[in-house]
C-alpha positions in Angstrom: -5.6 -25.7 26.0 -5.6 -21.9 26.3 -1.8 -21.9 26.3 -1.8 -24.0 23.1 -4.2 -21.6 21.4 -2.2 -18.6 22.5 1.0 -20.2 21.2 -0.6 -20.9 17.9 -1.9 -17.4 17.5 1.5 -15.9 18.4 3.2 -18.2 15.8 0.5 -17.3 13.1 1.1 -13.6 13.8 4.8 -13.9 13.4 4.4 -15.8 10.1 1.9 -13.1 8.8 4.4 -10.4 9.7 7.2 -12.1 7.8 4.8 -12.6 4.8 4.0 -8.9 4.8 7.7 -7.9 5.0 8.4 -10.1 2.0 5.5 -8.6 0.1 6.8 -5.1 0.9 10.2 -6.0 -0.5 8.7 -7.4 -3.6 6.6 -4.2 -4.2 9.7 -2.1 -3.5 11.8 -4.0 -6.0 9.0 -3.7 -8.6 8.9 0.0 -8.1 12.6 0.3 -8.5 12.5 -1.7 -11.7 9.8 0.5 -13.1 11.6 3.7 -12.1 14.8 2.4 -13.8 12.9 1.6 -17.0 11.2 5.0 -17.0 14.6 6.7 -16.6 16.1 4.7 -19.5 13.1 5.5 -21.7 13.3 9.2 -20.9 17.0 9.2 -21.7 16.4 7.7 -25.1 13.9 10.4 -26.0 
């Protein structure tokens, strides 16, 4: 039973890590899009 619980915790930890990496990429892409829009707006001024 302990091994099953440990395996489940390890799997959940790996899934959470992948989720955080995905969120980090999404945030990074959003920041890049905002930066690009800001540069375009500044160029138009």
